[in-house]
C-alpha positions in Angstrom: -7.2 -25.7 19.9 -10.9 -26.0 20.3 -13.1 -23.3 22.1 -16.7 -22.4 23.2 -17.6 -18.9 22.4 -21.1 -17.4 22.3 -22.7 -16.9 19.2 -22.5 -13.2 18.0 -24.1 -11.8 14.8 -20.9 -10.9 13.3 -20.5 -15.0 12.5 -23.9 -15.3 11.1 -22.2 -16.2 7.8 -20.1 -18.8 9.3 -23.1 -20.2 10.8 -25.2 -20.5 8.1 -22.6 -22.1 5.8 -22.3 -24.9 8.5 -23.6 -28.5 6.9 -23.8 -32.2 7.6 -23.3 -34.9 5.3 -26.4 -35.9 3.4 -27.2 -38.9 5.3 -27.0 -36.7 8.7 -29.7 -34.2 7.6 -32.7 -36.4 9.1 -31.1 -35.8 12.4 -30.7 -32.3 12.3 -33.2 -29.4 13.1 -33.1 -27.4 9.7 -31.4 -24.9 8.4 -29.0 -23.1 10.2 -30.7 -19.8 9.2 -34.0 -21.0 10.5 -32.3 -22.2 13.7 -30.9 -18.4 14.3 -34.0 -16.8 12.8 -36.5 -18.6 15.6 -34.0 -18.4 18.4 -35.9 -17.8 21.8 -34.7 -15.8 24.8 -33.8 -18.9 26.9 -32.3 -20.6 23.9 -28.5 -19.4 24.2 -26.6 -20.2 20.8 -23.1 -21.1 20.8 -20.0 -21.8 18.4 -17.2 -24.6 18.5 -14.2 -23.3 17.2 -11.1 -25.2 15.9 -8.1 -23.6 14.9 -10.0 -20.0 14.6 -12.8 -21.6 12.2 -16.3 -22.3 13.2 -16.6 -25.6 13.2 -19.9 -26.2 15.0 -23.1 -25.0 16.7 -25.0 -25.5 19.7 -28.0 -24.3 21.9 -28.2 -24.3 25.7 -31.6 -24.1 26.5 -31.9 -22.9 30.1 -35.6 -23.7 30.4 -35.0 -27.2 28.8 -36.9 -28.9 32.0 -39.7 -26.5 31.5 -40.3 -28.5 28.1 -39.0 -32.2 28.9 -40.2 -33.6 32.2 -37.4 -36.1 32.1 -34.8 -33.0 33.0 -35.0 -31.1 36.4 -34.8 -27.4 37.0 -31.1 -27.1 37.7 -29.9 -28.8 34.4 -29.3 -27.4 31.1 -30.3 -28.8 27.7 -28.3 -29.0 24.9 -29.8 -28.6 21.7 -29.1 -28.5 17.9 -25.3 -29.6 18.1 -23.9 -30.0 15.0 -20.3 -30.1 13.6 -20.0 -29.3 10.4 -18.9 -32.2 7.5 -15.2 -30.9 7.0 -14.6 -31.1 10.7 -16.1 -34.4 11.7 -13.9 -37.1 12.5 -11.4 -35.1 14.1 -12.4 -35.3 17.6 -13.8 -31.7 17.7 -17.1 -32.6 19.1 -15.3 -35.0 21.6 -13.3 -32.2 22.6 -15.6 -29.4 22.7 -17.9 -32.0 24.9 -15.5 -32.2 27.4 -15.1 -28.8 27.7 -18.7 -28.2 28.4 -18.6 -28.2 32.2 -15.9 -25.8 32.7 -17.7 -23.3 30.5 -20.8 -24.0 31.8 -19.5 -23.3 35.5 -18.1 -20.1 34.4 -21.0 -18.9 32.6 -24.0 -20.9 33.9 -23.2 -21.5 37.6 -26.4 -22.2 39.1 -26.8 -25.4 36.8 -26.0 -28.8 37.9 -26.4 -31.1 35.0 -26.7 -31.3 31.1 -29.3 -33.4 29.3 -29.8 -34.0 25.4 -31.5 -36.4 23.2 -29.8 -38.2 20.4 -31.8 -40.4 17.9 -31.2 -44.0 18.1 -30.2 -44.2 14.6 -27.7 -41.8 15.1 -25.1 -44.2 16.3 -21.8 -42.0 15.7 -23.4 -39.1 17.9 -24.5 -41.6 20.3 -20.8 -43.0 20.8 -19.5 -39.4 20.5 -21.4 -38.8 23.7 -20.5 -41.7 25.7 -17.0 -40.9 24.8 -17.6 -37.6 26.3 -18.7 -38.9 29.7 -22.3 -38.4 29.1 -24.4 -41.3 30.6 -27.5 -42.6 28.9 -30.4 -42.7 31.0 -31.7 -45.8 29.7 -35.0 -43.8 28.8 -36.0 -43.0 25.2 -37.7 -39.7 24.2 -40.5 -40.5 21.8 -41.6 -37.2 20.8 -39.1 -36.1 17.9 -39.9 -36.2 14.6 -37.2 -38.8 13.4 -37.7 -41.6 15.9 -37.1 -42.7 19.7 -34.1 -40.6 21.0 -32.1 -41.9 23.8 -32.0 -39.4 26.8 -28.4 -38.7 28.1 -26.8 -36.5 30.8 -23.4 -35.3 32.2 -23.0 -33.9 35.5 -21.4 -30.4 35.6 -19.4 -30.7 38.5 -17.5 -33.8 39.5 -19.8 -35.4 42.0 
């Protein structure tokens, strides 16, 4: 059973314990402790929970469009998405991503779309997004520290 929950401070130790494989570190945003410490008010942290255990983390950024011109005002940005290495290759990310629209309709009803970027060298993550009904816009974001990134989007409501 996969669920999405808002992050709460009582889950801090679970979140800072999340890690990826060494070869994936280049695609991450740094330590989870730093991610939590430097959250801004427009960055809403969430957990991906698998069978009662924190398996992953992500941020929904309600001001994503203010920082990225490829995104429109009624879109949520998905940032810092990661699945702990011991939960990878179990389709947890895909199941969570497929649940994102229902979650957003309930808790973020004014938004129409999701946007995210994924490093062009991160083939497994890219394929996961494609398999989770995200569309590659065909554009690249070149402002990331680890090289160019595919810009991807998904409608929250069925069009």
